[in-house]
C-alpha positions as CSV (number, residue, x, y, z in Angstrom):
1,M,-35.5,-69.4,-12.5
2,S,-39.1,-70.7,-11.9
3,D,-40.2,-72.3,-8.6
4,A,-40.4,-75.7,-10.3
5,K,-36.9,-75.4,-11.8
6,T,-35.4,-74.3,-8.4
7,V,-37.1,-77.1,-6.5
8,F,-36.2,-79.6,-9.2
9,K,-32.6,-78.6,-9.2
10,D,-32.4,-78.6,-5.4
11,C,-34.1,-82.0,-5.1
12,D,-32.2,-83.7,-7.9
13,V,-29.5,-84.5,-5.3
14,D,-27.6,-87.0,-7.5
15,G,-27.8,-84.6,-10.5
16,D,-29.1,-87.3,-12.9
17,G,-31.9,-85.1,-14.3
18,Y,-34.7,-87.0,-12.6
19,I,-36.5,-86.9,-9.3
20,S,-36.6,-90.3,-7.6
21,T,-39.3,-91.2,-5.0
22,V,-36.8,-90.4,-2.3
23,E,-36.0,-87.0,-3.9
24,L,-39.8,-86.5,-4.4
25,K,-40.3,-86.7,-0.6
26,T,-37.8,-83.9,-0.2
27,A,-39.5,-81.8,-2.9
28,L,-42.9,-82.2,-1.4
29,T,-41.6,-81.2,2.0
30,D,-40.1,-78.1,0.4
31,L,-43.5,-77.3,-1.1
32,A,-45.1,-77.7,2.4
33,I,-46.8,-81.0,1.6
34,I,-46.6,-84.0,3.9
35,P,-45.2,-86.8,1.7
36,T,-47.0,-89.9,2.8
37,E,-46.3,-93.2,1.1
38,N,-49.7,-93.3,-0.4
39,L,-49.3,-89.7,-1.8
40,I,-45.9,-90.6,-3.3
41,Q,-47.4,-93.7,-5.0
42,E,-50.4,-91.7,-6.3
43,I,-48.2,-89.0,-7.7
44,M,-45.9,-91.5,-9.4
45,N,-49.0,-93.3,-10.8
46,H,-50.3,-90.1,-12.2
47,Y,-47.3,-88.0,-13.3
48,D,-44.6,-90.6,-14.2
49,E,-45.8,-90.7,-17.8
50,D,-43.1,-93.0,-19.1
51,A,-43.4,-95.3,-16.1
52,N,-39.7,-95.3,-15.4
53,G,-40.1,-94.9,-11.7
54,K,-38.8,-91.3,-11.6
55,L,-39.9,-87.8,-12.7
56,D,-38.2,-85.8,-15.4
57,F,-38.5,-82.0,-15.3
58,E,-41.6,-81.9,-17.5
59,E,-43.4,-84.5,-15.4
60,F,-42.3,-82.7,-12.2
61,E,-43.4,-79.3,-13.5
62,K,-46.9,-80.6,-14.2
63,L,-47.0,-81.9,-10.6
64,V,-45.9,-78.5,-9.2
65,I,-48.5,-76.6,-11.3
66,D,-51.2,-79.0,-10.1
67,L,-50.0,-78.8,-6.5
68,K,-50.2,-75.0,-6.5
69,T,-53.8,-75.4,-7.6
70,F,-54.6,-77.6,-4.6
71,G,-54.7,-74.7,-2.2
72,E,-56.3,-75.9,1.0
73,A,-57.5,-79.3,-0.4
74,D,-55.9,-82.5,0.8
75,P,-53.8,-83.5,-2.2
76,E,-53.8,-87.2,-1.3
77,E,-57.6,-87.3,-1.2
78,V,-58.1,-85.3,-4.4
79,L,-55.5,-87.4,-6.4
80,E,-57.1,-90.6,-5.1
81,M,-60.6,-89.4,-6.1
82,F,-59.4,-88.3,-9.5
83,N,-57.6,-91.6,-10.1
84,T,-60.7,-93.6,-9.0
85,I,-62.8,-91.8,-11.6
86,D,-60.2,-91.9,-14.3
87,Q,-60.9,-95.6,-15.0
88,D,-58.7,-95.9,-18.1
89,K,-55.8,-94.0,-16.4
90,S,-55.6,-91.6,-19.3
91,G,-55.0,-88.6,-17.0
92,Y,-58.4,-87.2,-17.9
93,I,-62.0,-87.8,-16.9
94,D,-64.2,-88.1,-19.9
95,E,-68.0,-88.2,-20.2
96,D,-68.2,-92.0,-20.0
97,E,-66.1,-92.1,-16.8
98,L,-68.2,-89.3,-15.2
99,R,-71.4,-91.1,-16.3
100,Q,-70.3,-94.3,-14.6
101,V,-69.5,-92.5,-11.3
102,M,-72.8,-90.6,-11.4
103,T,-74.7,-93.8,-12.1
104,E,-73.0,-95.7,-9.3
105,H,-73.0,-93.0,-6.6
106,F,-75.9,-90.7,-7.5
107,D,-78.2,-93.0,-9.4
108,T,-78.3,-90.7,-12.4
109,N,-76.9,-90.9,-15.9
110,D,-78.8,-88.2,-17.6
111,D,-76.8,-87.2,-20.7
112,K,-77.7,-83.5,-20.4
113,T,-76.4,-83.4,-16.8
114,I,-73.2,-85.3,-17.6
115,K,-72.5,-83.0,-20.6
116,A,-73.2,-79.9,-18.5
117,M,-70.9,-81.1,-15.7
118,V,-68.0,-81.7,-18.1
119,K,-68.6,-78.3,-19.8
120,M,-68.6,-76.6,-16.4
121,A,-65.3,-78.2,-15.4
122,D,-63.6,-78.2,-18.8
123,K,-61.9,-74.8,-18.8
124,N,-59.7,-75.4,-21.9
125,G,-62.6,-76.9,-24.0
126,D,-60.9,-80.2,-24.9
127,G,-64.0,-82.2,-23.9
128,K,-62.4,-83.8,-20.9
129,I,-61.5,-82.9,-17.3
130,S,-57.8,-82.7,-16.4
131,I,-56.5,-83.1,-12.8
132,S,-56.1,-79.3,-12.5
133,E,-59.6,-78.7,-13.8
134,F,-60.9,-81.4,-11.3
135,I,-59.0,-79.7,-8.5
136,A,-60.5,-76.3,-9.4
137,I,-64.1,-77.8,-9.3
138,M,-63.3,-79.6,-6.0
139,L,-62.1,-76.3,-4.4
140,S,-65.1,-74.4,-5.7
141,L,-67.4,-77.0,-4.0
142,N,-65.6,-76.6,-0.7
143,K,-66.2,-72.8,-0.5
């Protein structure tokens, strides 16, 4: 059984097939992450794709995969930064969103630079930056 399945099964205390916010706190603790209220809210905002207030296994598994990628980064800060840049809340950062951030914070919106940044971060070639791709870039910057 995978780590995600084991943690999901262990944390789904009521056995309803979903992880509630209360159960999520337990799951995060099991994954050695401090479950602050802000982090719980950011996770639900990002991973609760059907907005039902709880995570099914597929949503939870995406969270576990991304959390494993965090490594030494502060998950709360990285999620907050990603969600700030992801203006349309699509779960991805596209060129327009990156251009807006670069214009606001770095006074540049050079199309070549923006395209190069997306290409550098976009490991699967879909033309946008996922949370896991964003985390990988953030971790590489902190080395």
